[in-house]
C-alpha positions as CSV (number, residue, x, y, z in Angstrom):
1,X,45.1,11.6,-7.8
2,X,42.9,8.5,-8.0
3,X,41.6,9.1,-4.5
4,X,40.6,12.7,-5.4
5,X,38.8,11.6,-8.5
6,X,36.8,9.0,-6.5
7,X,35.9,11.6,-3.8
8,X,34.8,14.0,-6.6
9,X,32.5,11.4,-8.1
10,X,31.0,10.5,-4.8
11,X,30.4,14.2,-4.0
12,X,28.8,14.7,-7.4
13,X,26.5,11.7,-6.9
14,X,25.5,13.0,-3.5
15,X,24.5,16.3,-4.9
16,X,22.6,14.7,-7.8
17,X,20.7,12.5,-5.4
18,X,19.6,15.4,-3.3
19,X,18.5,17.3,-6.4
20,X,16.3,14.3,-7.3
21,X,14.6,14.3,-4.0
22,X,11.0,15.2,-4.6
23,X,8.5,16.6,-2.1
24,X,5.4,14.6,-1.4
25,X,2.0,15.7,-0.1
26,X,0.4,13.5,2.6
27,X,-3.1,13.7,4.1
28,X,-4.2,12.3,7.4
29,X,-4.7,13.0,11.1
30,X,-2.4,15.6,12.6
31,X,-1.7,14.9,16.3
32,X,0.7,15.6,19.1
33,X,2.9,12.6,19.8
34,X,3.0,13.5,23.5
35,X,-0.6,14.6,24.2
36,X,-2.6,12.4,21.8
37,X,-0.4,9.3,21.3
38,X,1.4,9.3,24.7
39,X,4.5,8.3,22.6
40,X,6.9,11.1,23.4
41,X,8.3,13.0,26.4
42,X,7.8,16.4,24.7
43,X,5.3,17.8,22.2
44,X,6.0,16.6,18.7
45,X,3.8,16.9,15.6
46,X,2.9,13.6,13.9
47,X,0.8,12.8,10.9
48,X,-1.0,9.4,10.8
49,X,-1.7,8.4,7.2
50,X,-3.8,5.3,6.3
51,X,-3.0,3.8,2.9
52,X,-4.3,0.4,1.8
53,X,-5.6,-0.3,5.3
54,X,-2.2,0.2,6.9
55,X,-1.6,3.2,9.3
56,X,1.8,4.9,9.0
57,X,3.0,7.5,11.4
58,X,5.2,10.3,10.1
59,X,7.0,12.5,12.7
60,X,7.0,16.1,11.4
61,X,9.9,18.5,11.7
62,X,10.8,21.9,10.3
63,X,9.8,25.5,10.9
64,X,6.4,25.1,9.2
65,X,5.6,22.2,11.4
66,X,6.7,24.0,14.6
67,X,4.5,27.0,13.8
68,X,1.5,24.7,13.2
69,X,1.8,22.8,16.5
70,X,-0.8,24.9,18.4
71,X,-3.4,23.8,15.8
72,X,-3.1,20.1,16.8
73,X,-1.8,20.0,20.4
74,X,-4.7,18.8,22.4
75,X,-7.0,18.3,19.3
76,X,-6.6,15.9,16.4
77,X,-7.3,17.5,13.0
78,X,-7.4,16.4,9.4
79,X,-4.2,17.8,7.9
80,X,-2.4,18.0,4.6
81,X,1.4,18.4,4.7
82,X,4.0,18.7,2.0
83,X,7.7,17.9,2.4
84,X,10.5,15.4,2.0
85,X,10.4,12.0,3.6
86,X,13.3,10.2,5.3
87,X,13.8,7.3,7.7
88,X,15.7,7.6,10.9
89,X,15.9,5.4,14.0
90,X,13.1,3.2,12.7
91,X,10.7,6.1,12.2
92,X,9.4,7.9,9.2
93,X,10.1,11.7,9.2
94,X,8.6,14.4,7.1
95,X,10.5,17.7,6.8
96,X,7.6,20.0,6.3
97,X,7.6,22.8,3.8
98,X,3.9,23.5,4.0
99,X,1.1,22.3,6.3
100,X,-2.6,23.2,6.6
101,X,-5.8,21.9,8.2
102,X,-8.3,20.5,5.8
């Protein structure tokens, strides 16, 4: 019984945490990690954002990002992307819900 109660609390906290996740909007240079940065084996959208003199690279994922790839593969563009940020394998990732050239 005690174990089930603990699991229920942990599950509830997990759902509450995901409900609190808030989308952010980032602006910067949209590039292809393979073609422009030479940092990947296959094409991958990235967004380089400069804040306070420091450059941060966000790797983009999601259907909206995939559809936008033709816009920045081979040509860097000023881009604005909205989505949720996460960290994985030492990289910052943005799961894109909306993206557009500025």
